[in-house]
N, C-alpha and C positions, 0 to 999 in steps of 0.2 A: 414317243413324244408327241403331245398334242399342241397346236396353236390356238390359244384361248383368248387372243387379242380380237377385239371386235373389228369389223370392216369399218375403215375411216368414213365419215358422213359423206364428204365429196364423192369418194369412190362409189359408195352405195348409190347416191342420187344419180351421178352421171352414168355409172355402169348399168343401173337399173333402166334408166331411159334408153341407152342405146341398146341394150338386149331386147326390150320391148318393142321399139321401132324396127329394129333389124328382123326380129322374129315376124313382126306383121308384114314387113316388105317381102320377106322370103315367101310368106303365105300368098300374097298378091302376085309375086313371080310365078308361083306354081299355078294358081288358079287362073288369073288373068292373062299371064304371059305364056303359059305352056298348054293349058287346057282349053280355054275360051278363044284365045287369039295365038295359036301356035306359030303363025307365019312371022317371018322377020328375023333379024339377026339376034341370036340366042345370046352371044356374047356381049352385044350392047345392053340387052335386057338385064343380064347378070350385074355388069358394071352399074347401070342406072340403080338397080335395086339395093346394091351394097352401099353405094354412095349416098342414097337418100336415106337409107337406114342409120347409117353412121351420123350424117350430117343432122337429121332430124333429132336424133337422140342427143347429140352433143348440145345443139341449141336449147332443146327442152331441159336437159340437166343443168346447163350454165344458167338459164333464166330462172329455174327453181333455186339454184344456189344463191343467185343474186337478190331474187324478190321475195321467195317464200321462205327459205330456211333461216335467214336472220331476223325475220319479223314475226312469223306466225307459228302456232303449234296446234296440235289437236285437229279438230273438225276444220278450223279455219285454214290450217295449212293444207289439209286434204283437198279441200274445195279449190283452193288457189292453185295447187299443183294439177289438179284436174283441169282447171281453166287454161293453164299454160298448154297442156297437151292438146286440148279441145281447139284451141285457137290456132297453134302451130300445125296440127294435123290437119285441120280443115283447110287451112291456107294452102298447105302442101298438096292436098287432094285437088283443089281447084287448079293450082298452078300446074301440077303434073298432067291434069287433063288438057290443059291448054298446049303443053310442051308435046304431049303424045299425039296430038293432031298432026304434028309435023312428021314424027317418027313412026307412028303406027305400031308401037310395041304391044300396047296393052288395051287397046279398044276405046281409047279416049275420043276418037272421032264417031265411031259407030254408036257407042253407048255412053254418051257423055254424062247424062244425069245419074245413071246407075254407077258409073266410074266415080263419080264425086261423092254419091252417097255411100259407097262402099268404103270411102276414106273417111267420112265425117262421123258415121255411126260408130265405127270402132275407135275413132279419136276420142269421142265422148266417153264411151264404155271404158276403153283402155285407160283414159285420164283418171277416171275414178279408181281403177285398180292401182295405177302409179301413184296417185295421191295417198292411198291407203299405205303403200310401201314407204312413202316418204313421211308420212304422219304417224306411222305405228310407235308406241310407246318403246322406249329404250330401256332394256332390262340390264342390270348389272349383276352378272353372274349367276 
């Protein structure tokens, strides 16, 4: 027996946002937190990573549901969803660089500009991918 029911739109939108941001944060944990800057509290790094991934994704998904989903479709929806990710992701990259100066988990003090760029560039590119997920045409069966 197969389940042919489509994924509900709110779950697709919020779930995709959380999955993408959490995957990105886990990548940062490995590269920045374990390879480039392995010193520091690993448990704190993991908690920070998972909290940021879930929170960022929830905010991005919710803003998409409130602003993009009810008003836009097609390319317009894609670009607006991408903008949500780019703005939230860029702000989070800057904010985390400031917070990391205190904790020293991910190199925010030592490599501030690179730290921020490594958050902004994926936010823009990942935003386009997320926008595509949100804006893809719906197929009925």
